[in-house]
Structures are given as C-alpha cells and as structure tokens.
C-alpha positions in Angstrom: 2.9 -35.8 -21.2 1.5 -38.4 -18.8 -0.8 -37.3 -16.1 1.5 -38.5 -13.3 4.4 -36.6 -14.7 2.3 -33.4 -14.9 1.3 -34.0 -11.3 4.9 -34.2 -10.2 5.7 -30.9 -11.9 2.8 -29.2 -10.3 3.7 -30.6 -6.9 7.3 -29.3 -7.3 6.0 -25.9 -8.3 3.7 -25.7 -5.3 6.5 -26.8 -3.0 8.8 -24.1 -4.3 6.1 -21.5 -3.8 5.6 -22.8 -0.3 9.3 -22.7 0.4 9.5 -19.1 -0.6 6.4 -18.3 1.4 7.8 -19.8 4.6 11.5 -18.8 4.1 11.2 -15.7 1.9 11.8 -13.3 4.8 8.9 -11.0 4.0 6.2 -10.3 6.4 2.5 -9.6 5.7 1.7 -5.9 5.3 -1.1 -5.1 7.7 -3.5 -2.2 7.2 -4.7 0.3 9.8 -7.4 -1.8 11.3 -5.1 -4.7 11.8 -1.8 -3.0 12.8 -3.2 -0.1 14.6 -2.4 3.5 13.6 -3.9 6.9 12.7 -6.4 8.1 10.2 -6.7 11.8 9.3 -9.4 13.4 7.2 -8.9 16.8 5.6 -11.1 19.2 3.6 -9.4 20.4 0.4 -10.3 24.1 -0.1 -10.4 24.2 -3.9 -12.3 27.6 -3.7 -8.9 29.2 -3.0 -7.6 28.2 -6.4 -7.5 30.6 -9.3 -10.6 30.6 -11.5 -8.7 29.2 -14.5 -6.9 26.5 -12.4 -7.4 22.8 -13.2 -8.9 21.4 -10.0 -8.1 17.7 -10.8 -4.4 18.5 -11.5 -4.2 20.6 -8.3 -5.7 17.8 -6.2 -3.4 15.2 -7.8 -0.4 17.4 -7.1 -1.6 17.8 -3.5 -1.7 14.0 -3.1 1.8 13.7 -4.4 3.1 16.3 -1.9 1.3 14.6 1.0 2.7 11.2 0.0 6.2 12.6 0.1 5.6 14.0 3.5 4.0 10.8 4.8 7.1 8.8 3.6 9.1 10.7 6.3 7.4 8.5 8.9 8.9 5.4 7.3 5.4 3.9 7.4 4.8 0.6 5.7 2.2 1.0 3.0 0.6 4.3 4.0 -2.7 5.2 2.2 -3.3 8.6 0.8 -6.6 9.1 -1.1 -8.3 12.1 -2.5 -11.9 11.9 -3.4 -14.9 14.2 -4.3 -18.0 13.9 -2.1 -21.0 14.6 -4.3 -23.2 14.8 -1.2 -21.1 17.5 0.5 -19.9 18.9 -2.8 -16.3 19.1 -1.7 -12.9 17.4 -2.1 -11.5 15.4 0.8 -8.1 13.9 1.6 -7.8 10.8 3.7 -4.5 9.7 5.1 -4.0 6.3 6.9 -0.8 5.7 8.7 -0.5 2.1 10.0 1.6 1.8 13.2 1.6 5.6 13.8 -0.4 6.6 16.9 1.0 10.1 17.4 -1.8 12.0 15.7 -0.5 15.5 16.6 2.9 14.8 15.1 1.3 13.3 12.0 -1.0 16.2 11.5 1.8 18.7 11.9 4.0 17.0 9.4 1.2 16.5 6.8 -0.5 19.9 7.1 2.1 22.4 7.9 4.3 23.9 5.1 7.7 25.1 6.3 8.3 28.8 5.5 12.0 29.5 4.7 13.1 33.1 4.6 16.4 34.9 4.2 16.8 38.3 5.9 19.4 41.0 5.9 20.2 43.9 8.3 18.1 46.9 7.9 19.7 50.1 6.7 21.5 52.1 9.4 22.0 49.1 11.7 25.7 48.6 12.6 26.6 45.0 11.8 29.4 45.2 14.4 27.1 46.1 17.2 26.9 43.5 20.0 23.2 44.5 20.7 21.9 43.5 17.3 18.6 41.6 17.5 16.5 39.8 15.0 14.2 42.8 15.0 17.0 44.6 13.1 16.6 42.3 10.1 14.3 42.7 7.1 13.1 40.3 4.5 14.5 39.7 1.0 13.2 38.2 -2.2 14.9 34.9 -1.5 12.5 32.4 0.1 11.9 28.6 0.1 10.0 28.9 -3.1 13.4 29.1 -4.9 14.7 26.0 -3.3 15.6 23.1 -5.6 16.4 20.6 -2.9 17.9 20.2 0.6 20.4 17.6 1.8 21.6 16.3 5.2 25.4 16.9 5.5 27.8 16.9 8.4 30.4 19.4 9.6 33.9 18.3 8.6 35.3 19.3 12.0 32.5 18.8 14.6 30.5 16.2 12.7 27.4 18.0 13.7 24.4 17.5 11.3 23.8 20.4 8.9 21.0 21.1 6.4 22.4 22.1 3.0 20.1 24.2 0.7 20.5 24.0 -3.0 18.7 26.8 -5.0 17.4 26.7 -8.5 18.8 29.0 -11.2 16.8 32.1 -10.1 17.4 31.4 -6.5 21.1 31.1 -7.1 21.2 34.5 -8.7 19.3 36.1 -5.8 21.6 34.4 -3.3 24.7 35.5 -5.1 23.3 39.1 -5.1 22.5 39.0 -1.4 25.9 37.6 -0.4 27.7 40.1 -2.6 25.9 43.0 -1.0 26.4 41.8 2.5 30.0 40.7 2.7 31.1 41.1 6.4 27.5 41.2 7.5 25.2 38.5 8.9 22.4 37.0 6.9 19.6 35.5 9.0 17.8 32.3 8.0 14.3 32.0 9.3 12.1 28.9 9.4 8.4 29.2 10.2 9.0 32.7 11.4 11.8 31.8 13.9 15.5 32.6 13.4 17.6 29.4 13.3 20.9 30.6 11.9 22.7 34.0 11.2 26.0 33.3 9.6 28.3 36.1 8.6 29.0 36.4 4.8 32.7 36.1 4.0 32.5 36.3 0.3 30.0 36.2 -2.6 28.5 32.7 -3.0 28.0 31.8 -6.7 27.2 28.1 -6.4 23.7 28.5 -5.2 24.2 26.6 -1.9 23.6 27.7 1.7 23.9 25.8 5.0 21.7 25.9 8.0 23.7 25.2 11.1 21.0 25.1 13.7 21.4 23.0 16.9 19.8 19.9 15.3 19.9 16.3 16.2 20.3 13.9 13.2 16.6 13.0 13.3 15.5 16.7 13.5 17.8 17.5 10.5 16.4 14.6 8.5 12.8 15.7 9.2 13.6 19.3 8.2 15.2 18.1 5.0 12.2 16.0 4.2 9.8 18.9 4.9 11.8 21.3 2.8 12.0 18.8 -0.1 8.3 18.0 0.0 7.4 21.5 -1.1 4.5 23.8 -0.4 0.9 22.5 -0.6 -0.6 23.4 -4.0 -4.1 23.6 -2.4 -5.0 24.7 1.2 -6.3 21.9 3.5 -7.9 21.9 6.9 -8.0 19.0 9.3 -11.6 17.7 9.7 -11.2 14.7 12.0 -8.8 12.1 13.3 -9.1 8.6 14.7 -6.6 6.3 16.3 -6.8 2.5 16.3 -4.7 1.2 19.3 -2.3 -1.7 18.4 -4.1 -4.0 20.8 -7.4 -3.6 18.9 -5.5 -4.3 15.7 -4.1 -7.5 17.3 -7.6 -8.6 18.3 -8.8 -8.0 14.7 -5.9 -10.2 13.4 -6.7 -12.9 15.9 -10.4 -13.0 15.0 -9.6 -12.9 11.3 -7.3 -15.8 11.6 -9.8 -17.8 13.6 -12.5 -17.1 11.0 -10.3 -18.2 8.2 -9.2 -21.4 10.0 -12.7 -22.4 11.0 -14.0 -21.8 7.5 -11.2 -23.8 6.0 -11.7 -26.7 8.3 -15.5 -26.8 7.7 -14.9 -26.7 3.9 -12.3 -29.5 4.1 -14.7 -31.7 6.2 -17.6 -31.2 3.8 -15.5 -31.9 0.7 -14.0 -35.1 2.0 -17.3 -36.4 3.5 -19.4 -35.6 0.5 -17.0 -36.2 -2.4 -14.7 -38.8 -0.9 -11.5 -39.3 -2.9 -12.3 -36.4 -5.2 -12.9 -34.3 -2.1 -9.4 -35.2 -0.9 -8.0 -34.0 -4.2 -10.0 -30.8 -4.0 -8.6 -30.3 -0.5 -5.1 -30.6 -1.8 -5.9 -28.2 -4.6 -7.4 -25.8 -2.0 -4.3 -26.0 0.2 -2.2 -25.2 -3.0 -4.6 -22.4 -3.8 -4.2 -20.9 -0.3 -0.4 -21.1 -0.4 -0.3 -19.3 -3.8 -2.7 -16.6 -2.5 -0.7 -16.0 0.7 2.6 -15.9 -1.3 1.0 -13.3 -3.6 0.0 -11.2 -0.6 3.6 -11.1 0.5 5.1 -10.7 -3.0 3.0 -7.8 -4.3 2.7 -6.9 -1.4 -1.0 -6.6 -0.5 -2.0 -4.4 2.4 -4.2 -6.7 4.4 -7.3 -5.3 6.1 -10.3 -6.9 7.7 -12.2 -6.4 4.5 -9.3 -7.8 2.5 -9.3 -11.0 4.7 -13.0 -11.2 4.1 -12.4 -11.1 0.3 -9.9 -13.9 0.6 -12.2 -16.1 2.7 -15.1 -15.5 0.2 -12.7 -16.4 -2.7 -12.1 -19.7 -1.0 -15.8 -20.4 -1.5 -15.4 -19.5 -5.1 -12.5 -22.0 -5.5 -14.6 -24.8 -3.8 -17.6 -24.0 -6.0 -15.5 -24.6 -9.1 -14.6 -28.1 -7.9 -18.2 -28.9 -6.9 -19.4 -28.0 -10.4 -16.7 -30.3 -11.9 -17.5 -33.2 -9.6 -21.2 -33.0 -10.2 -20.7 -33.0 -14.0 -18.4 -36.0 -13.6 -21.0 -37.9 -11.5 -23.6 -37.3 -14.3 -21.2 -38.8 -16.9 -20.6 -41.9 -14.7 -24.4 -42.3 -14.5 -24.6 -42.1 -18.3 -22.3 -45.1 -18.5 -19.0 -43.4 -19.3 -15.7 -44.9 -18.1 -14.2 -43.2 -15.1 -11.4 -41.6 -17.0 -13.7 -40.3 -19.8 -16.2 -39.1 -17.2 -13.5 -37.0 -15.4 -12.3 -35.5 -18.7 -15.8 -34.7 -19.9 -16.8 -33.4 -16.5 -14.0 -30.9 -16.5 -14.8 -29.9 -20.1 -18.5 -29.4 -19.5 -18.1 -27.6 -16.2 -15.6 -25.1 -17.7 -18.4 -22.9 -19.2 -20.1 -22.4 -15.9 -16.8 -22.0 -14.0 -15.6 -19.5 -16.6 -18.8 -17.4 -16.5 -19.0 -17.3 -12.7 -15.4 -16.3 -12.3 -15.6 -13.7 -15.1 -18.6 -12.2 -13.3 -16.7 -12.2 -10.0 -13.6 -10.5 -11.7 -15.8 -7.8 -13.3 -17.6 -7.0 -10.1 -14.2 -6.8 -8.2 -12.8 -4.5 -10.8 -15.9 -2.2 -10.5 -15.7 -2.2 -6.7 -12.0 -1.4 -6.8 -12.5 1.4 -9.4 -15.4 3.1 -7.6 -15.1 2.0 -4.0 -13.5 3.6 -0.9 -10.3 2.4 0.5 -12.0 -0.3 2.6 -13.9 -1.6 -0.4 -10.8 -1.5 -2.5 -9.1 -3.9 0.0 -11.9 -6.4 -0.3 -12.1 -6.0 -4.1 -8.4 -6.6 -4.7 -8.1 -9.8 -2.7 -11.4 -11.0 -4.2 -10.0 -10.3 -7.7 -6.8 -12.2 -6.9 -8.8 -15.0 -5.5 -11.0 -15.3 -8.6 -8.0 -15.4 -10.9 -6.0 -17.9 -8.8 -9.2 -20.0 -8.4 -9.4 -20.5 -12.2 -5.8 -21.8 -12.1 -6.6 -24.1 -9.1 -9.8 -25.6 -10.5 -8.7 -26.1 -14.1 -5.0 -27.0 -13.7 -4.2 -28.2 -10.2 -7.4 -30.2 -9.4 -7.5 -31.7 -12.9 -3.8 -32.7 -12.9 -4.1 -34.3 -9.5 -7.4 -36.1 -10.3 -6.2 -37.4 -13.7 -3.1 -38.8 -12.1 -5.0 -41.0 -9.7 -7.8 -42.2 -12.0 -7.5 -46.0 -12.2 -7.9 -48.0 -15.4 -10.1 -50.6 -13.8 -13.3 -49.6 -11.9 -14.4 -52.0 -9.2 -16.9 -51.4 -6.4 -14.3 -49.7 -4.1 -13.2 -47.4 -6.9 -16.8 -46.5 -7.7 -17.4 -45.7 -4.1 -14.3 -43.6 -3.8 -15.3 -41.6 -6.9 -18.9 -41.4 -5.9 -20.5 -38.6 -3.8 -23.1 -38.0 -1.2 -25.3 -40.9 -0.2 -24.7 -42.8 -3.5 -22.5 -46.0 -3.5 
C-alpha cells in the first residue's frame, strides 16, 4: 500500500476518534482533588475476628460491603481501598467520595450497620389495650441477619413508599412461626432500636415477606433499602480521620492543571518545529493525534483524573516526543552518510526502534510496579503514564512514520535538504 494511501487511512481514523471525543457525550471523570469531595480513613479492627478467621478474606468482604454502601450516594467513580500499614501494623480503609461534602452523612452511611428486629407482645399483655407501649414488647429470634433482600414498593391505594423485606429460607420459617402464634396481635418492627412499624397480624404469612410502612419519603425509603441490602460489616471499623476538599479548590486544581498542560504542549510544539523543521511539523501532528487518542481513552475507560494522573499524562507527552527525537537524529545520521532521503527515513525508523522499544518497555514496567504497590494517588499517576507509554509507541512507530513517508519527495534539492535538516545545519 502506498504511503499516501496509508496516511489517508490514518487521518480518517484520527478524525473519527476526534469526532467521538468531541461529540461522544461523555464527560471526564474527575477525582477528589479536582472535583472536590470527602475523604474518610478508618481503622479496621481485625483483632475482633475469630482466631481461625482468614483476615484477607474478611477485609476483602468488608471492602465489598463498603462499596455497596458508597454506591447509595450515586457518586461517580468512588474509591474504596483497604491496605495494611506495616509501620502501624494495622489494616486501614480509605474511602474517597468525589463531589460529596457532607462528611457526617457519609460517615453515618458507611460505618453504621442497620439493626433490624422483630418483637412480639410480652406474655400477660392485653393486645386490645389502648395503653400498650413499646416497653410491652420483647425480642424474637427473627432479625436482619435472616434478610435475603429488601425492595422499594408502593402502597396500591395511597401510593406511599414502603420497604418490602424478603427473608431467606430460615427467616421465612421463623416469620411464619411468629405470625402464626400472633394472629390478631401486633408485631413490632424495630430499626436501630427505634420502633418504626407495628402492624397487626391477620393471618399466618408463609411467603417470607414483610412490609415496613413507616412514614418515609421516597429518598428515605431508597436509603433504607440500600442500607439493609448492603448487609452487616464483617469486620468492625472505627473512623480515624476525615478531610474535605471544597469544590472551589478542585476547580482551581483543574484550572492549574489545564494551564500546565497547555504551556507544556506549546513549548514542545515550538521546539520541535524550530529545531526539526518539516519533520517537527509532522511530529506535532502526531503529537496532536496522540493527545486526542489519550483524551478519548480517558473518557472511554473511563479514567478517574487526579492531579497526579494529569502529571502522568504530561510526562508521557515528553516520552512521545523523545521517540520522535530519536528517530529524527538517526535519520540525520543516515543523510550525513550519503543515503537518499527516503532510505534515510526508513533506516532511521528501523535503527531508532530498539532504543524506543527499550525506553518504553522500561516506562511500562515501572508504571505497572507503581500501580501494583502504590497508594491511590500513585496509582492515578501510574495508570495514565502506562497508557501514555503504550499509545506513544503507536504514535511514534505508526502515525509519525506514515505521515513522514507520505511527504518524503523523490528529488532532494537544497530546499528539501533544509526542510529535512535540523538544528543549525543547512
């Protein structure tokens, strides 16, 4: 396939990516430091676990439960991390909620486990008495531990929100027993020690379903359903510290990050064009293509962008430029050795490949290690840097090469030699 035809295909591909990027409808996902929000740190009390318990499995289960609770906020890309501090010799839980600034509400939803209880009238208490109080009730075996799931439903007549409880097999048997023994009597439902409903049993209930008909708003009912479905915490946790990043500080960080990226990009463009002339223009076009692909990937994956992540992207731009510099310098050496311009470009790409491959491989390995062993901040840097290194290989060895081979002339006059020269050489 001719070089110019390849260049057309590459341009069409880049234009399609650019069209999706600008018209795709997706927004960038911003991390806590850019979007504002809350960060909560918990101590995980693994000492309370049984001696034969698997700590790693318990901590993993804890993370799953916390993630389900965090999802109740509707937060975009929350971060829930558990890690062991070798210095403090303890497990810690870190929760980041971009866009959430109500720390008290977040802490309550994350750390508190709803206690669901079913109570019946004590013996000797007249169920028909108008003076019956909740002190007249006593606990039963049926608790929230037998709950299979809960659902948000609506009353067929009043359309008020209700919370439906669906018990597992053992819970269904207990509920059937309780309702059978208390027909015509009230059964009180307690949540977190407070009575919220005391319906009178009309008949034995065998389907394992109960309904809480408290005075809920729709949002309150949804929250309760979510809390009940998230389950109890498998390991006790205690709140160690909180921090809040106001949205205005996040906006300032975004502004500064954009400015840094723009200034860096402009300086790189000026250097490449001034020093490498026509090849520099080609490198700039490849660099713009590289940036569009990277930004499209940030939206597509999506990547949670933090200040560290933006730094990783900016540094990866330098990596992409370095690949072009290596190629152009090799090309210049071949021209000095008497090769034709076309042969010099082909050989330049071929001989630069080894150095480019090794440098990018080293960058990819380092980014993988940083992502594997680093904290959440380091992971953000490592991931964008990893993406940058991979896309940079594509940019340097495909996009730049295709563009450059498409414009290499057959005849080499003084003007052509100047355009394909570099630095202070003619």
